[in-house]
KELO-388460 format. One line per field, with one value per residue (C-alpha): residue in three letters; x, y, z. Coordinates in Angstrom, 3 decimals, always signed. Layout:
gudo = [ALA	...]
X = [X	...]
Y = [Y	...]
Z = [Z	...]
***
This chain:
gudo = [MET	LEU	LEU	LYS	LYS	LEU	ARG	ARG	VAL	LEU	VAL	SER	ARG	PRO	VAL	ILE	ILE	ALA	LEU	VAL	MET	TYR	LEU	ILE	ALA	PHE	THR	VAL	LEU	ALA	VAL	ASP	GLN	ARG	SER	MET	LEU	TYR	TYR	PRO	SER	HIS	PHE	TYR	ILE	SER	LEU	GLN	GLU	ALA	HIS	ALA	HIS	ASN	ALA	LEU	LYS	GLU	LEU	HIS	VAL	ARG	THR	ARG	ASP	ARG	ILE	ASN	LEU	THR	ALA	TRP	TYR	ALA	GLN	ALA	THR	SER	LYS	PRO	TYR	THR	PHE	VAL	PHE	PHE	HIS	GLY	ASN	GLY	ASP	ASN	LEU	ALA	SER	ALA	SER	GLU	VAL	ALA	THR	PRO	PHE	ILE	ASP	ALA	GLY	TYR	GLY	PHE	LEU	VAL	ALA	GLU	TYR	ARG	GLY	TYR	SER	GLY	LEU	PRO	GLY	SER	PRO	THR	GLU	SER	GLY	LEU	TYR	SER	ASP	GLY	GLN	ALA	TYR	LEU	ASP	SER	LEU	LEU	VAL	GLN	GLY	VAL	LYS	LYS	GLU	SER	ILE	ILE	ILE	MET	GLY	HIS	SER	LEU	GLY	THR	GLY	VAL	ALA	THR	GLU	MET	GLU	GLU	GLU	TYR	ASP	ALA	GLY	GLY	LEU	ILE	LEU	LEU	ALA	PRO	TYR	LEU	SER	ILE	THR	LYS	ILE	ALA	GLN	ILE	LYS	PHE	PRO	ILE	PHE	PRO	VAL	SER	LEU	ILE	VAL	LYS	ASP	ARG	PHE	ASN	ASN	ALA	ALA	LYS	ILE	SER	LYS	ILE	HIS	ARG	PRO	LEU	LEU	ILE	ILE	ASN	GLY	ALA	SER	ASP	GLN	LEU	ILE	PRO	PRO	GLN	GLN	GLY	ARG	LYS	LEU	PHE	GLU	MET	ALA	ASN	GLU	PRO	ARG	GLU	PHE	ASP	SER	LEU	PRO	GLU	ARG	GLY	HIS	ASN	ASP	LEU	PHE	GLU	SER	ALA	THR	PRO	ILE	CYS	VAL	GLN	TRP	VAL	SER	LYS	LEU	GLY	SER	ILE	GLN	LYS]
X = [-44.561	-45.093	-41.435	-40.310	-42.435	-41.082	-37.517	-38.269	-39.650	-36.621	-34.232	-36.006	-36.542	-32.853	-32.739	-35.857	-34.506	-31.181	-32.955	-35.139	-32.105	-30.277	-33.188	-33.478	-29.753	-29.915	-32.864	-31.081	-28.052	-30.199	-32.088	-29.233	-26.351	-25.787	-25.356	-22.580	-20.929	-21.091	-19.994	-20.764	-19.875	-22.882	-21.174	-19.314	-15.877	-14.542	-11.170	-9.865	-11.119	-9.544	-6.218	-6.315	-3.717	-4.196	-4.360	-7.552	-10.806	-14.427	-15.763	-19.547	-21.198	-24.676	-25.128	-27.249	-29.863	-29.875	-27.843	-25.683	-22.207	-18.963	-15.427	-12.074	-9.927	-6.469	-5.479	-2.236	+0.668	+3.954	+2.901	+0.565	-1.619	-4.620	-5.554	-9.186	-9.319	-12.215	-11.810	-12.805	-16.103	-15.140	-13.377	-14.614	-13.364	-11.303	-9.468	-9.094	-7.618	-4.474	-3.726	-3.678	-0.869	+2.233	+0.729	-0.179	+3.283	+4.779	+2.817	+0.004	-3.685	-5.802	-9.540	-10.773	-14.129	-16.900	-19.941	-23.596	-24.554	-20.978	-19.611	-23.130	-23.951	-27.483	-28.525	-27.758	-24.846	-25.498	-23.395	-25.251	-25.291	-21.522	-21.054	-23.255	-21.127	-17.934	-19.364	-20.272	-16.717	-15.096	-17.543	-16.730	-13.009	-13.622	-15.791	-12.974	-10.647	-8.778	-8.125	-9.221	-5.730	-4.298	-6.616	-5.362	-8.227	-7.268	-9.298	-8.713	-10.663	-14.364	-13.281	-11.493	-14.936	-15.832	-12.417	-12.515	-15.965	-14.919	-11.834	-13.892	-16.405	-14.026	-10.831	-8.784	-4.975	-4.410	-5.806	-4.370	-6.039	-4.997	-6.157	-8.578	-10.963	-12.383	-15.957	-18.041	-19.718	-16.363	-15.634	-19.093	-18.567	-15.458	-17.101	-20.322	-19.383	-22.515	-24.894	-25.587	-24.716	-24.447	-28.254	-28.749	-25.794	-27.160	-23.969	-21.479	-18.716	-17.496	-13.889	-13.035	-15.598	-14.306	-10.518	-9.900	-11.796	-9.257	-6.227	-4.718	-1.709	-2.644	-0.992	-2.191	-0.807	-1.839	-0.515	+0.808	-0.702	-4.146	-6.724	-9.815	-9.311	-7.278	-4.098	-4.446	-7.522	-5.342	-2.887	-5.677	-7.040	-3.576	-3.252	-6.564	-5.501	-3.963	-0.541	+0.862	+0.440	+2.388	+1.786	+3.383	+2.841	+3.987	+5.436	+4.297	+1.561	-2.132	-5.311	-5.264	-1.557	-0.259	-0.366	+3.014	+4.723	+2.318	+2.449	+6.089	+5.355	+2.384	+4.412	+7.260	+4.791	+2.972	+6.285	+7.048	+3.827	+5.404	+3.802	+0.054	-1.377	-2.461]
Y = [+45.499	+45.236	+46.110	+43.283	+40.717	+41.960	+41.526	+37.979	+37.118	+38.643	+36.767	+33.399	+33.489	+32.883	+30.060	+28.456	+28.836	+27.306	+24.386	+23.765	+23.832	+21.431	+18.987	+19.190	+18.511	+15.634	+14.134	+14.402	+12.699	+9.900	+9.334	+9.756	+8.275	+5.348	+7.708	+9.339	+5.991	+4.179	+5.575	+2.803	+2.841	+1.875	+0.483	-2.750	-2.412	-5.577	-7.108	-5.972	-2.421	-2.199	-3.537	-5.999	-8.686	-11.397	-14.115	-12.608	-14.229	-13.538	-15.443	-15.592	-16.281	-16.169	-14.856	-16.459	-13.767	-14.556	-11.703	-12.601	-11.053	-11.050	-10.985	-11.181	-14.103	-15.481	-18.870	-19.224	-20.524	-20.879	-19.679	-21.343	-18.373	-16.735	-13.150	-12.004	-8.216	-6.009	-2.477	+0.968	+2.748	+4.681	+1.915	-0.823	-3.895	-1.954	+0.248	-2.481	-4.901	-2.736	-3.939	-7.561	-7.288	-7.506	-10.396	-12.355	-11.707	-13.083	-16.347	-15.771	-16.248	-13.121	-12.514	-8.961	-8.925	-6.659	-5.500	-5.491	-2.238	-1.603	-2.036	-2.335	-5.359	-5.774	-4.833	-1.967	-1.902	-2.332	-3.768	-7.079	-7.168	-6.749	-9.512	-11.754	-10.843	-11.708	-15.046	-15.916	-15.292	-17.238	-20.109	-20.248	-20.584	-23.298	-25.250	-25.012	-26.657	-23.645	-24.368	-21.720	-21.775	-20.673	-17.649	-14.216	-11.766	-8.195	-4.962	-1.294	+1.504	+0.559	-2.929	-3.484	-3.828	-6.619	-8.250	-8.298	-9.834	-12.499	-13.367	-13.716	-15.958	-18.130	-18.179	-17.872	-17.956	-14.285	-10.769	-7.597	-4.262	-1.183	+2.179	+0.601	+2.280	+1.356	+1.593	+3.663	+5.146	+6.435	+7.967	+9.569	+11.113	+12.820	+13.968	+15.148	+16.054	+18.121	+15.204	+12.113	+9.849	+6.727	+6.801	+6.616	+4.844	+1.878	+0.309	+0.192	-2.173	-2.405	-3.595	-2.685	-5.175	-8.024	-7.683	-9.381	-12.477	-13.049	-15.249	-15.610	-13.510	-9.840	-7.041	-3.428	-0.695	+2.925	+6.177	+8.557	+11.440	+9.892	+12.715	+10.500	+7.965	+9.119	+6.973	+6.583	+4.420	+1.827	+1.991	+1.502	-1.437	-2.980	-2.521	-4.369	-7.290	-10.636	-11.883	-12.574	-9.057	-6.378	-2.659	-0.369	+3.386	+4.731	+8.236	+10.784	+8.390	+9.177	+7.211	+6.187	+6.412	+3.817	+0.771	+1.338	+1.185	-1.236	-4.005	-4.999	-5.116	-7.389	-9.723	-9.945	-10.480	-13.357	-14.986	-15.313	-17.128	-20.497	-23.595	-24.117	-26.017	-29.515]
Z = [+18.371	+14.634	+14.084	+16.346	+14.484	+11.156	+12.396	+13.493	+10.035	+8.338	+10.579	+10.306	+6.523	+5.602	+8.163	+6.639	+3.117	+4.147	+5.817	+2.751	+0.464	+2.790	+2.769	-1.018	-1.443	+1.020	-0.865	-4.193	-2.686	-1.305	-4.569	-7.072	-5.061	-7.441	-10.388	-8.315	-7.522	-10.864	-14.232	-16.684	-20.330	-22.395	-25.510	-26.017	-27.557	-29.158	-28.313	-31.684	-31.295	-27.863	-29.166	-26.297	-25.819	-28.441	-25.784	-24.355	-25.452	-24.578	-21.639	-21.335	-17.983	-16.493	-12.976	-10.320	-10.902	-14.631	-16.081	-19.095	-18.861	-20.813	-19.484	-21.264	-20.253	-21.079	-19.687	-17.775	-19.816	-17.902	-14.433	-11.919	-11.013	-12.629	-11.771	-11.621	-11.901	-10.787	-12.125	-10.843	-11.250	-14.381	-16.278	-18.631	-20.401	-22.909	-20.406	-17.787	-20.343	-20.433	-16.909	-18.118	-20.671	-18.403	-16.423	-19.563	-21.023	-17.814	-18.255	-15.784	-16.509	-16.377	-16.301	-16.874	-15.108	-16.251	-14.283	-15.173	-16.865	-18.046	-21.585	-22.946	-20.774	-19.371	-15.855	-13.510	-11.082	-7.382	-4.565	-4.467	-8.284	-8.527	-5.998	-8.127	-11.151	-9.347	-8.239	-11.839	-13.054	-10.235	-10.592	-14.311	-13.608	-11.064	-13.496	-16.055	-13.584	-12.251	-8.559	-6.107	-4.533	-7.867	-8.190	-7.194	-6.777	-7.565	-7.371	-8.061	-6.383	-6.403	-7.473	-4.158	-2.558	-4.974	-4.651	-0.834	-0.827	-3.341	-1.325	+1.818	+0.041	-2.010	+0.055	-3.114	-3.266	-2.512	-2.586	-4.137	-3.372	-5.371	-3.974	-1.489	+0.904	+4.270	+3.014	+0.627	+3.712	+4.940	+1.510	+1.392	+4.827	+3.503	+0.264	+1.947	+5.504	+6.215	+5.644	+7.792	+4.876	+7.015	+7.135	+3.381	+1.730	-0.229	-1.516	+1.322	+0.147	+3.744	+3.319	+6.926	+8.272	+6.094	+5.953	+9.326	+8.110	+5.321	+6.062	+2.625	+1.485	+1.064	-0.868	-0.576	-2.810	-3.080	-4.424	-1.823	-3.815	-4.314	-4.366	-4.662	-1.903	+1.106	+1.211	+4.980	+4.393	+2.655	+5.543	+8.114	+6.115	+6.149	+9.914	+10.365	+8.176	+9.100	+8.152	+5.640	+4.382	+2.542	+2.083	-0.501	-0.789	-4.126	-3.932	-6.514	-7.703	-7.539	-8.024	-11.682	-12.506	-10.082	-12.379	-14.028	-10.659	-9.017	-11.612	-11.042	-7.290	-7.904	-10.136	-7.626	-4.774	-6.447	-7.445	-3.722	-2.866	-3.635	-5.051	-5.130	-2.203	-3.152]
***
């Protein structure tokens, strides 16, 4: 009898330990999830230090929840469109400004948006916070006289969530999504398959729920070899979208190395949009 009880204890102890470890890991994931989603740089790098395009100037805005932010902005010269770019979770003003150069050289306007908590700016990033940041930048352009029909909203990786939300809210001239995802919840389910992450995800950036509400021209580009965001999520997002739409999968390109190939596609795509609606 005593031997049987001892065996039960020995058998159940590993199960109990495993369960405790599982609950601890799940709790850590729930508490620290934003530190796993956002990787902000905590220092501001000047335009000169970043060797940014000389047409870029600082643009200061104040969000609706009273956060002071700084973007880098170059006005359009010979072309009618202005791009508003929302970068990925590990980028910042300095790194994202490299994306702007070919567009500015081609005569387009370009605004490199920065998030709260990044590049030494105040605040802490959250989904609602990033939406507020995007609103502040777009509102600033509209106040300056840039027509919403002449604004092309563009996002990369995490930034596709902000870009999609802004397009839905502002009905701008077009939307470009580079390496997009269906939602952060879908990504988390892939990264952490043993946890019920849908119960705890705070910042969902649900592109899949919004894409069908957008009726402006849409361009989706991803790298066929993307190891961070499954390329099929971009394809599914495209299939859920309305016309006019275009999808490009770049062979031998991954998550962060797609810009060299994607930029010419973006420039060609926007050149086909035609004249601005009056």
